[in-house]
C-alpha positions, 0 to 999 in steps of 0.5 A: 500500500502506497502511503497517502503522502506519496499518493498526494505527491503523484497526483500533484505531479499529474495536475501540474503536467496537465496545467502546463499543457494549458499554458500559451507561454512556452516559458510558463509551460516549461516551468510548471512542467518542471515542477511536475517532473520534480514531483514525479521524480521524488514520487518514483524514488519514494516508491522505488519505481526507479524507471519513473524517477530516472525518466523524470530526472531526464525531463528535469534536465531537459527543461532546465537546459531550455529554460537556461537557454531561453533566459540567457539567449540574445533576442532581436527586437525591432519596431516596424511602422505600418500604414493604417490601411495595411493589408497585412495589418487587417489580416493580422487583426482578423486572424487574432480577433478571438485572442484580441477580444479575450484581452480587449473585449471592446476593441474594434478597429477603426482606421485613423490617419493620425494613429500610431501603428507598428508591429514589434518584431521579435527575432523577425516574428511580428509578435506584437501589435501596438496602435495608439491615437494622439490626444490633446496635449502630450497624451497618447491613448492605446487602442490595442497593445497585443502580443501573440501566444507564445511570446507573452513573457512581458519582454515585448512590453518592457522593450516598448515602454522602457528600452524604446521609450524614445519612440514616444519622446520623439513624437512629443508624448509624455503620457500613455493611457489605456483602458483596463480591458480584461483582468489579465490585460489590466494585470499586464498594464500594472506590470508595465508600470501603468497606474490607475486613474479616472478620465474627465468622463469618469472612465477607468484608465491606466496611465504611464508617464514617459520619463 
C-alpha cells in the first residue's frame, strides 16, 4: 500500500503536467512542467519505481537546459511602422480577433490617419501589435497593445515602454493611457508600470508617464 503522502505527491505531479499543457507561454509551460517532473521524480524514488524517477530526472534536465537557454539567449527586437490601411495589418487583426477580444473585449478597429501603428518584431516574428491615437496635449491613448501566444513573457512590453521609450519622446508624448480591458490585460498594464486613474468622463484608465 502506497502511503497517502506519496499518493498526494503523484497526483500533484499529474495536475501540474496537465496545467502546463494549458499554458500559451512556452516559458510558463516549461516551468510548471518542471515542477511536475520534480514531483514525479521524488514520487518514483519514494516508491522505488526507479524507471519513473530516472525518466523524470531526464525531463528535469531537459527543461532546465531550455529554460537556461531561453533566459540567457540574445533576442532581436525591432519596431516596424505600418500604414493604417495595411493589408497585412487587417489580416493580422482578423486572424487574432478571438485572442484580441479575450484581452480587449471592446476593441474594434477603426482606421485613423493620425494613429500610431507598428508591429514589434521579435527575432523577425511580428509578435506584437501596438496602435495608439494622439490626444490633446502630450497624451497618447492605446487602442490595442497585443502580443501573440507564445511570446507573452512581458519582454515585448518592457522593450516598448522602457528600452524604446524614445519612440514616444520623439513624437512629443509624455503620457500613455489605456483602458483596463480584461483582468489579465489590466494585470499586464500594472506590470508595465501603468497606474490607475479616472478620465474627465469618469472612465477607468491606466496611465504611464514617459520619463
